[in-house]
SETOR-47472 format. One record per atom (N, C-alpha, C): x, y, z; residue in three letters. Coordinates in steps of 0.02 Angstrom, whole numbers, padded with zeros to 5 digits, always signed. Layout:
<atoms>
XYZala ...
</atoms>
This chain:
<atoms>
+02703+04100+01179unk +02765+04062+01189unk +02750+03995+01222unk +02781+03941+01201unk +02769+03876+01234unk +02787+03879+01308unk +02754+03839+01349unk +02766+03841+01422unk +02831+03806+01442unk +02886+03835+01422unk +02952+03808+01440unk +02966+03824+01513unk +02997+03777+01548unk +03010+03785+01620unk +03054+03847+01631unk +03035+03891+01677unk +03074+03952+01689unk +03146+03939+01710unk +03157+03885+01748unk +03226+03872+01770unk +03272+03854+01711unk +03242+03826+01658unk +03282+03811+01598unk +03299+03877+01561unk +03251+03921+01556unk +03262+03985+01522unk +03312+04029+01558unk +03319+04019+01624unk +03367+04058+01662unk +03439+04033+01653unk +03447+03974+01624unk +03514+03946+01614unk +03550+03979+01556unk +03615+03986+01563unk +03656+04009+01507unk +03681+03947+01469unk +03675+03946+01403unk +03703+03889+01365unk +03778+03883+01378unk +03802+03821+01377unk +03874+03811+01388unk +03914+03843+01332unk +03966+03879+01351unk +04007+03915+01302unk +04076+03884+01299unk +04089+03840+01251unk +04156+03809+01246unk +04206+03858+01216unk +04269+03839+01216unk +04320+03880+01183unk +04305+03886+01109unk +04323+03943+01080unk +04309+03955+01009unk +04343+03903+00965unk +04308+03875+00916unk +04340+03829+00869unk +04390+03865+00824unk +04442+03829+00804unk +04493+03857+00760unk +04463+03883+00695unk +04419+03843+00664unk +04390+03863+00600unk +04351+03928+00606unk +04316+03938+00661unk +04277+03999+00671unk +04322+04060+00676unk +04377+04053+00712unk +04424+04109+00719unk +04456+04126+00652unk +04473+04075+00613unk +04502+04087+00547unk +04453+04126+00503unk +04389+04106+00505unk +04338+04140+00465unk +04329+04212+00487unk +04321+04221+00552unk +04305+04288+00578unk +04362+04338+00569unk +04424+04315+00579unk +04481+04361+00579unk +04524+04356+00516unk +04507+04311+00471unk +04545+04304+00409unk +04616+04280+00420unk +04625+04238+00469unk +04692+04213+00486unk +04704+04145+00453unk +04765+04133+00433unk +04783+04068+00404unk +04805+04018+00457unk +04839+04043+00509unk +04865+03999+00561unk +04834+04018+00628unk +04802+03970+00660unk +04772+03981+00726unk +04790+03921+00770unk +04809+03934+00832unk +04820+03879+00879unk +04771+03886+00937unk +04750+03830+00963unk +04699+03830+01016unk +04729+03804+01081unk +04731+03847+01131unk +04755+03829+01197unk +04700+03846+01248unk +04639+03826+01231unk +04581+03847+01270unk +04541+03791+01301unk +04546+03730+01275unk +04499+03678+01295unk +04531+03618+01329unk +04593+03625+01350unk +04628+03573+01389unk +04630+03506+01352unk +04641+03510+01287unk +04647+03449+01246unk +04719+03424+01249unk +04729+03362+01227unk +04795+03332+01229unk +04835+03353+01167unk +04889+03391+01175unk +04926+03414+01116unk +04962+03359+01078unk +04970+03300+01110unk +05002+03244+01076unk +04952+03202+01036unk +04888+03221+01040unk +04837+03184+01002unk +04811+03124+01039unk +04771+03083+01006unk +04740+03025+01038unk +04789+02968+01049unk +04772+02924+01094unk +04810+02862+01105unk +04817+02824+01039unk +04877+02808+01017unk +04885+02769+00955unk +04850+02701+00958unk +04849+02670+01015unk +04813+02606+01021unk +04738+02616+01010unk +04712+02672+01035unk +04641+02686+01025unk +04626+02699+00951unk +04670+02734+00917unk +04660+02748+00846unk +04658+02684+00806unk +04704+02638+00820unk +04706+02574+00784unk +04642+02535+00796unk +04618+02535+00859unk +04557+02499+00875unk +04496+02530+00841unk +04495+02597+00836unk +04440+02631+00803unk +04435+02613+00729unk +04491+02608+00696unk +04491+02591+00624unk +04459+02523+00612unk +04473+02476+00655unk +04443+02410+00647unk +04369+02411+00664unk +04352+02447+00718unk +04283+02447+00742unk +04235+02483+00695unk +04261+02530+00655unk +04217+02569+00611unk +04179+02526+00562unk +04205+02468+00546unk +04172+02424+00498unk +04108+02393+00527unk +04100+02397+00593unk +04040+02370+00624unk +03995+02424+00653unk +04001+02485+00625unk +03962+02541+00651unk +03887+02534+00638unk +03868+02486+00596unk +03796+02476+00583unk +03762+02436+00638unk +03801+02409+00684unk +03774+02367+00738unk +03767+02409+00802unk +03711+02401+00836unk +03701+02438+00899unk +03757+02421+00949unk +03776+02469+00990unk +03829+02455+01040unk +03803+02410+01096unk +03850+02383+01134unk +03833+02346+01194unk +03805+02396+01245unk +03742+02389+01261unk +03709+02436+01307unk +03740+02439+01375unk +03772+02385+01396unk +03803+02384+01462unk +03876+02406+01460unk +03903+02417+01400unk +03975+02435+01392unk +04018+02386+01431unk +04003+02321+01423unk +04036+02270+01465unk +04112+02271+01461unk +04138+02271+01400unk +04211+02264+01393unk +04248+02323+01423unk +04221+02383+01413unk +04255+02441+01442unk +04249+02440+01518unk +04190+02425+01543unk +04182+02425+01617unk +04226+02370+01648unk +04232+02314+01614unk +04275+02260+01640unk +04348+02283+01640unk +04368+02318+01587unk +04437+02342+01584unk +04451+02394+01638unk +04403+02439+01649unk +04412+02490+01702unk +04412+02458+01771unk +04369+02408+01780unk +04367+02372+01843unk +04434+02340+01859unk +04463+02307+01809unk +04527+02273+01819unk +04584+02322+01830unk +04584+02377+01792unk +04640+02425+01796unk +04640+02463+01862unk +04581+02481+01886unk +04578+02525+01945unk +04557+02490+02009unk +04538+02426+02004unk +04523+02388+02065unk +04457+02405+02097unk +04406+02416+02055unk +04338+02430+02080unk +04292+02375+02052unk +04246+02348+02092unk +04201+02297+02066unk +04165+02319+02003unk +04156+02273+01957unk +04126+02288+01892unk +04060+02325+01899unk +04016+02303+01944unk +03950+02332+01951unk +03952+02404+01977unk +04010+02426+02001unk +04016+02494+02027unk +04051+02541+01978unk +04063+02517+01917unk +04094+02559+01865unk +04038+02593+01825unk +04043+02659+01818unk +03994+02699+01781unk +04023+02717+01713unk +03981+02724+01663unk +04003+02750+01598unk +03953+02801+01572unk +03978+02850+01535unk +03934+02901+01508unk +03962+02932+01445unk +03919+02969+01412unk +03938+03006+01351unk +03977+03068+01374unk +04040+03055+01394unk +04079+03106+01429unk +04060+03106+01503unk +04104+03131+01545unk +04086+03136+01616unk +04031+03188+01626unk +04020+03232+01576unk +03964+03279+01580unk +03898+03241+01590unk +03890+03186+01554unk +03827+03148+01561unk +03821+03119+01631unk +03876+03097+01660unk +03872+03070+01727unk +03854+03124+01778unk +03878+03185+01768unk +03858+03240+01811unk +03783+03252+01805unk +03759+03252+01743unk +03687+03260+01730unk +03647+03204+01763unk +03671+03142+01758unk +03635+03085+01787unk +03634+03090+01863unk +03687+03115+01893unk +03686+03124+01966unk +03631+03173+01986unk +03622+03225+01947unk +03568+03272+01960unk +03500+03238+01954unk +03491+03197+01903unk +03427+03161+01894unk +03413+03114+01952unk +03465+03083+01977unk +03458+03032+02029unk +03445+03063+02098unk +03476+03120+02112unk +03474+03147+02180unk +03428+03207+02190unk +03413+03245+02138unk +03379+03309+02147unk +03307+03305+02122unk +03261+03328+02165unk +03189+03324+02147unk +03157+03392+02138unk +03188+03445+02160unk +03157+03511+02153unk +03185+03561+02202unk +03147+03613+02217unk +03173+03669+02257unk +03190+03651+02329unk +03167+03593+02352unk +03184+03573+02421unk +03254+03543+02426unk +03286+03530+02370unk +03353+03501+02370unk +03405+03552+02349unk +03468+03540+02367unk +03521+03586+02347unk +03587+03548+02336unk +03631+03580+02297unk +03698+03555+02289unk +03747+03609+02310unk +03807+03589+02330unk +03859+03636+02350unk +03918+03627+02303unk +03943+03683+02277unk +04000+03683+02231unk +04048+03737+02252unk +04111+03731+02231unk +04158+03786+02238unk +04147+03836+02182unk +04172+03897+02192unk +04165+03947+02139unk +04227+03991+02136unk +04259+03994+02076unk +04239+03961+02014unk +04261+03888+02011unk +04219+03849+01979unk +04235+03779+01967unk +04199+03758+01902unk +04195+03694+01889unk +04168+03671+01825unk +04094+03688+01821unk +04074+03723+01768unk +04008+03752+01765unk +03952+03701+01755unk +03969+03640+01734unk +03916+03591+01722unk +03885+03565+01786unk +03918+03575+01843unk +03885+03558+01907unk +03823+03602+01916unk +03831+03666+01899unk +03776+03713+01908unk +03715+03691+01869unk +03726+03665+01808unk +03671+03646+01765unk +03630+03590+01795unk +03662+03544+01832unk +03624+03489+01862unk +03573+03515+01913unk +03591+03569+01948unk +03543+03599+01995unk +03489+03638+01958unk +03509+03678+01909unk +03460+03718+01872unk +03407+03675+01838unk +03429+03621+01807unk +03381+03578+01770unk +03330+03546+01817unk +03351+03533+01878unk +03305+03502+01927unk +03264+03555+01964unk +03279+03619+01953unk +03245+03671+01991unk +03268+03672+02063unk +03328+03646+02076unk +03354+03643+02144unk +03401+03702+02158unk +03418+03711+02221unk +03460+03767+02241unk +03534+03753+02227unk +03568+03803+02204unk +03640+03800+02192unk +03674+03843+02244unk +03717+03812+02285unk +03754+03849+02336unk +03827+03852+02314unk +03850+03912+02300unk +03919+03921+02277unk +03962+03947+02334unk +04014+03911+02350unk +04060+03930+02404unk +04124+03956+02372unk +04143+04019+02385unk +04204+04046+02353unk +04266+04005+02370unk +04311+04001+02321unk +04375+03970+02334unk +04415+04011+02384unk +04467+03981+02411unk +04512+04018+02456unk +04550+04071+02416unk +04584+04118+02449unk +04622+04168+02412unk +04674+04140+02365unk +04698+04078+02379unk +04746+04047+02332unk +04711+03999+02283unk +04645+04010+02273unk +04606+03976+02222unk +04599+03900+02233unk +04594+03879+02296unk +04583+03809+02312unk +04512+03801+02340unk +04484+03741+02335unk +04420+03728+02367unk +04427+03739+02442unk +04379+03775+02470unk +04378+03789+02542unk +04333+03737+02574unk +04361+03678+02590unk +04319+03624+02615unk +04286+03639+02682unk +04320+03673+02730unk +04284+03691+02791unk +04223+03736+02778unk +04230+03784+02732unk +04174+03827+02715unk +04119+03788+02679unk +04137+03741+02637unk +04087+03699+02604unk +04050+03656+02655unk +04087+03629+02703unk +04055+03591+02757unk +04006+03634+02796unk +04027+03696+02811unk +03984+03741+02850unk +03921+03760+02811unk +03923+03755+02744unk +03865+03772+02703unk +03814+03716+02699unk +03831+03656+02722unk +03786+03599+02717unk +03725+03609+02761unk +03666+03593+02735unk +03603+03596+02772unk +03567+03529+02763unk +03512+03519+02798unk +03473+03457+02787unk +03449+03448+02715unk +03451+03501+02675unk +03429+03497+02605unk +03485+03477+02558unk +03547+03475+02582unk +03604+03462+02537unk +03603+03389+02515unk +03609+03378+02451unk +03610+03310+02423unk +03678+03293+02394unk +03709+03341+02359unk +03773+03328+02325unk +03822+03384+02342unk +03886+03365+02350unk +03940+03413+02360unk +03994+03396+02309unk +04005+03441+02262unk +04052+03428+02207unk +04121+03458+02222unk +04173+03418+02212unk +04242+03441+02218unk +04279+03421+02155unk +04297+03470+02114unk +04340+03455+02055unk +04411+03454+02080unk +04444+03397+02072unk +04511+03389+02101unk +04557+03352+02053unk +04602+03386+02018unk +04615+03458+02019unk +04555+03499+01994unk +04553+03561+02019unk +04496+03603+02002unk +04504+03633+01932unk +04448+03637+01898unk +04443+03672+01834unk +04399+03733+01847unk +04426+03794+01841unk +04480+03816+01797unk +04547+03830+01830unk +04556+03816+01895unk +04617+03842+01928unk +04675+03793+01929unk +04662+03727+01922unk +04715+03677+01923unk +04740+03659+01992unk +04708+03686+02043unk +04731+03675+02112unk +04703+03610+02141unk +04737+03586+02194unk +04720+03523+02226unk +04695+03533+02297unk +04650+03488+02318unk +04639+03478+02390unk +04673+03412+02408unk +04692+03405+02471unk +04731+03347+02492unk +04687+03293+02523unk +04716+03235+02531unk +04682+03179+02563unk +04663+03196+02634unk +04707+03228+02670unk +04691+03246+02740unk +04632+03294+02743unk +04627+03339+02694unk +04570+03386+02693unk +04505+03349+02677unk +04507+03304+02629unk +04447+03266+02611unk +04428+03219+02668unk +04477+03188+02700unk +04463+03145+02758unk +04424+03183+02811unk +04447+03243+02826unk +04414+03284+02877unk +04343+03302+02857unk +04333+03318+02793unk +04266+03333+02768unk +04220+03273+02778unk +04243+03214+02757unk +04200+03154+02760unk +04185+03135+02832unk +04232+03145+02876unk +04221+03127+02947unk +04166+03169+02978unk +04156+03230+02953unk +04109+03277+02983unk +04046+03288+02943unk +04041+03256+02885unk +03985+03268+02840unk +03924+03227+02862unk +03864+03257+02861unk +03804+03217+02876unk +03796+03158+02829unk +03765+03106+02853unk +03761+03042+02817unk +03728+03048+02748unk +03680+03092+02740unk +03641+03094+02678unk +03672+03133+02621unk +03733+03159+02630unk +03764+03199+02578unk +03815+03157+02539unk +03809+03157+02474unk +03856+03120+02431unk +03910+03168+02405unk +03972+03150+02414unk +04028+03190+02389unk +04048+03164+02321unk +04053+03209+02272unk +04074+03191+02204unk +04144+03218+02193unk +04192+03173+02187unk +04261+03193+02170unk +04269+03188+02094unk +04271+03245+02062unk +04279+03247+01989unk +04354+03247+01974unk +04378+03190+01949unk +04449+03180+01937unk +04465+03179+01863unk +04438+03228+01826unk +04450+03230+01754unk +04525+03234+01737unk +04564+03264+01782unk +04636+03272+01770unk +04677+03226+01814unk +04648+03169+01832unk +04678+03122+01879unk +04750+03104+01864unk +04764+03086+01802unk +04831+03061+01785unk +04886+03113+01794unk +04868+03177+01792unk +04918+03229+01801unk +04934+03240+01875unk +04890+03217+01919unk +04897+03233+01990unk +04907+03172+02035unk +04896+03113+02008unk +04892+03053+02051unk +04957+03037+02086unk +05014+03064+02062unk +05077+03049+02095unk +05092+03094+02154unk +05047+03140+02169unk +05057+03183+02227unk +05050+03143+02291unk +05093+03155+02341unk +05094+03111+02400unk +05031+03111+02441unk +04992+03165+02441unk +04932+03167+02482unk +04870+03174+02438unk +04871+03138+02380unk +04815+03143+02333unk +04757+03100+02357unk +04696+03127+02359unk +04637+03089+02383unk +04604+03050+02327unk +04628+02990+02313unk +04601+02949+02259unk +04531+02925+02275unk +04484+02939+02232unk +04414+02920+02244unk +04405+02846+02254unk +04445+02806+02219unk +04439+02733+02224unk +04449+02709+02295unk +04497+02738+02331unk +04510+02717+02399unk +04450+02730+02444unk +04417+02786+02434unk +04358+02802+02475unk +04300+02755+02458unk +04289+02743+02394unk +04233+02701+02373unk +04243+02629+02397unk +04303+02604+02390unk +04317+02535+02412unk +04314+02527+02487unk +04319+02582+02524unk +04314+02578+02597unk +04243+02593+02621unk +04196+02601+02574unk +04125+02608+02592unk +04102+02679+02603unk +04141+02729+02585unk +04120+02799+02594unk +04068+02818+02542unk +04028+02869+02560unk +03976+02893+02515unk +04006+02943+02465unk +04047+02916+02421unk +04085+02956+02373unk +04075+02928+02303unk +04070+02973+02254unk +04070+02955+02184unk +04132+02985+02152unk +04168+02946+02112unk +04226+02972+02075unk +04210+02975+02001unk +04228+03030+01969unk +04217+03039+01897unk +04283+03049+01862unk +04291+03016+01805unk +04352+03023+01764unk +04333+03026+01691unk +04383+03036+01648unk +04370+03044+01577unk +04428+03018+01536unk +04414+03003+01473unk +04467+02986+01426unk +04484+03045+01380unk +04458+03104+01396unk +04469+03162+01353unk +04537+03194+01361unk +04569+03185+01418unk +04630+03224+01434unk +04693+03184+01418unk +04718+03143+01464unk +04781+03108+01451unk +04775+03059+01394unk +04717+03029+01384unk +04708+02980+01331unk +04694+03013+01263unk +04677+03077+01263unk +04668+03113+01200unk +04607+03095+01160unk +04552+03076+01195unk +04492+03053+01159unk +04433+03100+01170unk +04446+03166+01174unk +04392+03214+01186unk +04337+03210+01134unk +04355+03194+01072unk +04306+03195+01018unk +04258+03137+01017unk +04273+03083+01053unk +04228+03026+01051unk +04182+03022+01112unk +04193+03064+01162unk +04149+03072+01220unk +04142+03007+01259unk +04189+02994+01303unk +04184+02936+01348unk +04208+02956+01417unk +04160+02960+01463unk +04175+02971+01533unk +04160+02908+01572unk +04193+02901+01629unk +04180+02843+01671unk +04188+02863+01744unk +04170+02819+01787unk +04176+02835+01858unk +04162+02775+01901unk +04160+02787+01966unk +04150+02734+02015unk +04102+02760+02069unk +04062+02715+02096unk +04013+02736+02146unk +03995+02678+02191unk +03968+02692+02250unk +03942+02639+02293unk +03887+02601+02255unk +03874+02539+02274unk +03827+02497+02235unk +03759+02529+02224unk +03729+02559+02276unk +03662+02586+02269unk +03660+02644+02219unk +03712+02686+02220unk +03714+02743+02174unk +03728+02719+02103unk +03773+02671+02096unk +03787+02643+02029unk +03723+02613+01999unk +03685+02578+02040unk +03622+02548+02016unk +03573+02602+01994unk +03567+02656+02033unk +03520+02709+02016unk +03540+02744+01951unk +03604+02756+01942unk +03627+02788+01880unk +03614+02743+01820unk +03624+02679+01829unk +03610+02631+01774unk +03536+02632+01755unk +03493+02642+01804unk +03420+02645+01790unk +03403+02710+01753unk +03438+02765+01769unk +03419+02831+01742unk +03450+02846+01674unk +03504+02811+01656unk +03539+02829+01595unk +03499+02810+01533unk +03517+02841+01477unk +03485+02825+01413unk +03510+02757+01389unk +03468+02721+01350unk +03493+02659+01318unk +03550+02676+01271unk +03599+02632+01267unk +03656+02642+01221unk +03688+02711+01230unk +03698+02731+01292unk +03724+02799+01304unk +03797+02808+01284unk +03833+02752+01275unk +03903+02757+01252unk +03908+02719+01186unk +03928+02753+01133unk +03928+02721+01067unk +03983+02668+01062unk +03976+02625+01012unk +04021+02567+01007unk +04093+02588+00992unk +04102+02641+00952unk +04170+02664+00938unk +04205+02689+01001unk +04168+02725+01042unk +04196+02750+01105unk +04215+02692+01150unk +04173+02641+01153unk +04188+02584+01197unk +04252+02548+01175unk +04258+02536+01110unk +04317+02501+01085unk +04380+02543+01095unk +04375+02607+01080unk +04433+02651+01090unk +04451+02656+01163unk +04401+02656+01206unk +04414+02661+01278unk +04452+02601+01305unk +04433+02542+01283unk +04469+02481+01306unk +04542+02485+01284unk +04554+02503+01222unk +04623+02507+01197unk +04662+02562+01232unk +04630+02619+01244unk +04664+02675+01276unk +04687+02657+01347unk +04646+02621+01384unk +04665+02603+01452unk +04727+02559+01454unk +04743+02528+01398unk +04804+02487+01394unk +04865+02526+01372unk +04855+02589+01354unk +04909+02628+01323unk +04946+02670+01375unk +04981+02637+01420unk +05017+02672+01473unk +05073+02716+01445unk +05102+02697+01388unk +05156+02736+01359unk +05131+02805+01336unk +05071+02807+01307unk +05043+02871+01285unk +05029+02916+01346unk +05004+02886+01399unk +04993+02925+01460unk +05059+02952+01487unk +05110+02910+01488unk +05175+02932+01514unk +05202+02991+01473unk +05199+02986+01407unk +05224+03039+01364unk +05184+03104+01374unk +05119+03095+01382unk +05075+03153+01392unk +05092+03189+01457unk +05100+03151+01510unk +05115+03180+01576unk +05182+03215+01575unk +05231+03186+01541unk +05298+03217+01537unk +05296+03281+01496unk +05262+03280+01439unk +05254+03341+01399unk +05218+03395+01439unk +05169+03374+01478unk +05130+03421+01518unk +05174+03454+01572unk +05217+03415+01603unk +05261+03442+01655unk +05304+03499+01626unk +05332+03487+01568unk +05374+03539+01536unk +05331+03600+01517unk +05271+03587+01492unk +05228+03642+01472unk +05206+03685+01530unk +05189+03654+01586unk +05169+03692+01645unk +05226+03738+01668unk +05286+03712+01667unk +05344+03752+01689unk +05353+03813+01643unk +05346+03803+01578unk +05355+03858+01531unk +05300+03910+01538unk +05238+03888+01545unk +05182+03936+01551unk +05186+03974+01617unk +05197+03938+01671unk +05203+03972+01736unk +05261+04022+01735unk +05316+04002+01703unk +05375+04045+01701unk +05362+04111+01666unk +05327+04109+01609unk +05315+04171+01573unk +05266+04216+01611unk +05216+04186+01643unk +05170+04227+01682unk +05206+04261+01741unk +05249+04224+01775unk +05286+04253+01830unk +05332+04309+01806unk +05364+04299+01749unk +05408+04349+01720unk +05370+04414+01705unk +05307+04407+01686unk +05266+04465+01668unk +05230+04496+01727unk +05243+04470+01787unk +05212+04498+01847unk +05143+04472+01863unk +05120+04422+01825unk +05055+04390+01840unk +05065+04337+01895unk +05010+04312+01920unk +05013+04262+01974unk +04981+04197+01951unk +05021+04149+01926unk +04993+04085+01907unk +04981+04041+01968unk +04925+04004+01967unk +04913+03954+02019unk +04958+03894+02009unk +04982+03863+02062unk +05015+03798+02054unk +04966+03749+02022unk +04983+03722+01964unk +04935+03681+01927unk +04953+03607+01929unk +04902+03566+01940unk +04909+03493+01939unk +04866+03464+01884unk +04850+03506+01834unk +04809+03485+01777unk +04850+03497+01714unk +04816+03508+01657unk +04853+03520+01594unk +04841+03590+01569unk +04838+03637+01615unk +04829+03707+01599unk +04856+03749+01656unk +04866+03813+01642unk +04887+03861+01694unk +04835+03916+01698unk +04814+03931+01759unk +04766+03984+01773unk +04805+04040+01807unk +04804+04099+01776unk +04846+04153+01802unk +04805+04217+01811unk +04816+04250+01867unk +04785+04315+01881unk +04832+04368+01853unk +04807+04405+01804unk +04848+04455+01770unk +04852+04521+01809unk +04807+04529+01858unk +04805+04592+01894unk +04776+04649+01853unk +04742+04633+01800unk +04711+04681+01754unk +04654+04645+01718unk +04607+04680+01688unk +04554+04646+01651unk +04583+04599+01598unk +04560+04538+01598unk +04590+04487+01554unk +04557+04486+01485unk +04496+04512+01478unk +04462+04508+01414unk +04500+04543+01358unk +04528+04604+01368unk +04568+04634+01314unk +04630+04594+01296unk +04660+04561+01346unk +04718+04519+01332unk +04697+04458+01290unk +04641+04428+01310unk +04613+04372+01271unk +04602+04393+01198unk +04571+04453+01189unk +04555+04476+01121unk +04618+04490+01081unk +04668+04519+01113unk +04731+04534+01078unk +04767+04470+01057unk +04765+04419+01100unk +04794+04355+01082unk +04755+04323+01024unk +04689+04329+01027unk +04647+04301+00974unk +04665+04332+00907unk +04676+04397+00906unk +04693+04431+00843unk +04761+04409+00817unk +04802+04380+00860unk +04866+04352+00840unk +04862+04277+00825unk +04800+04251+00826unk +04790+04181+00808unk +04800+04132+00865unk +04792+04155+00927unk +04800+04111+00985unk +04737+04113+01027unk +04704+04056+01033unk +04642+04051+01071unk +04658+04027+01142unk +04640+04067+01192unk +04644+04046+01262unk +04576+04055+01293unk +04570+04043+01358unk +04505+04048+01392unk +04505+04109+01436unk +04461+04158+01423unk +04458+04217+01465unk +04423+04202+01531unk +04447+04233+01584unk +04421+04217+01650unk +04352+04243+01665unk +04329+04294+01627unk +04263+04321+01644unk +04207+04270+01634unk +04214+04224+01586unk +04163+04173+01577unk +04169+04118+01630unk +04222+04120+01670unk +04234+04071+01722unk +04224+04100+01792unk +04204+04163+01796unk +04194+04195+01861unk +04256+04229+01888unk +04307+04241+01846unk +04369+04271+01869unk +04393+04320+01815unk +04368+04382+01815unk +04379+04427+01758unk +04450+04452+01748unk +04494+04444+01798unk +04564+04465+01788unk +04609+04406+01772unk +04580+04349+01757unk +04620+04288+01747unk +04615+04261+01676unk +04666+04225+01656unk +04666+04185+01595unk +04681+04112+01613unk +04651+04066+01574unk +04669+03996+01578unk +04700+03976+01511unk +04760+03948+01514unk +04796+03930+01453unk +04814+03856+01457unk +04793+03818+01407unk +04807+03746+01405unk +04879+03734+01382unk +04908+03680+01406unk +04974+03659+01382unk +04967+03635+01310unk +05013+03658+01268unk +05013+03637+01198unk +05079+03601+01181unk +05094+03597+01119unk +05159+03572+01098unk +05212+03624+01114unk +05276+03605+01108unk +05330+03653+01121unk +05324+03713+01074unk +05308+03701+01011unk +05302+03755+00963unk +05244+03801+00982unk +05187+03772+01000unk +05129+03813+01019unk +05143+03855+01080unk +05177+03826+01129unk +05193+03864+01189unk +05241+03921+01173unk +05289+03909+01129unk +05336+03962+01108unk +05298+04020+01075unk +05250+04003+01032unk +05211+04056+00999unk +05170+04095+01050unk +05141+04059+01100unk +05103+04093+01152unk +05148+04140+01192unk +05206+04115+01212unk +05252+04156+01253unk +05270+04220+01216unk +05286+04214+01152unk +05303+04274+01112unk +05245+04323+01110unk +05184+04296+01100unk +05125+04339+01094unk +05106+04372+01160unk +05107+04334+01215unk +05085+04363+01279unk +05135+04415+01303unk +05199+04406+01287unk +05248+04457+01305unk +05235+04522+01267unk +05215+04517+01205unk +05196+04575+01165unk +05135+04609+01194unk +05083+04569+01206unk +05018+04595+01227unk +05022+04629+01295unk +05058+04599+01341unk +05061+04626+01409unk +05100+04692+01413unk +05136+04710+01360unk +05170+04775+01358unk +05122+04830+01338unk +05064+04811+01310unk +05015+04861+01287unk +04981+04893+01347unk +04956+04955+01340unk +04922+04989+01395unk +04861+04950+01419unk +04848+04954+01484unk +04790+04920+01513unk +04727+04954+01489unk +04678+04912+01466unk +04612+04939+01448unk +04560+04898+01482unk +04503+04928+01496unk +04449+04894+01533unk +04411+04848+01488unk 
</atoms>
């Protein structure tokens, strides 16, 4: 066998939600809806689609390696200096780049909540560094005092998904302020704000931009996959202190963001109406999903994202499978570290109605392990 690094072989490949086409093939179904991957049910930004159609004619030309126009647009919209704007092939790439920049091997470690976004774990595994998982609080929120207590001289990165994926829960500005005040100087806090637009109107929301502009050792990560509806073109962005932004720019691949993504991203950032419609649809969807879970005796987390995470009080895998057989794809909690939970993305009104009808049927069935 080739001498592949053992830490790579110990990793589990990322397991996304099942594709619709695969479920149709496997189960012989004609109609399948997907409420598993936190996609935008209203589709992509119309302004981005129009820009993509024009840009496709120049797909034979290499993209701007610096992604100047997109970074300039993000700089202007969010009030961060241009040189401190990061871009990546999805925010997944930026997480990977943070691992490359900060982690050198077994002497380094990262701290994450558990359960949280699994790609943080991969950044540690690929570097051969230690992964320290701190359990969430009983109400499925990041336990920042416990994460602070876990910090050692070896800690390099501390990841906070806010809102958290898979639970949708928030930490507050006062909690993050307290963490930063007590954190050793050498630890970088990463605020992953993939669901920023759904939560930014909360009165005590800890916006990464405010910390970065005030000189804190914080990195903020965002994406165009959620409210902007551009999950398929892979464009993540973020903000960082100058030294970290410079290091990430050195470590990234050439042309890491394709030209179509750059053009679509610039147009999407101008599409405030699409964001407004998405957030409003999401508000109604969260209410409907939380309502049906409560009616069925499950415990949904208060969600500030575009999904609801609910503890069913019973093994969730059989419920997931029964929904799948009815043509509804959701995310089972066992792959997320929570075997009695389901995560269900907000869909269209019709999709949510179909889910409500199906989950009410399924939850009447006898409990099976």
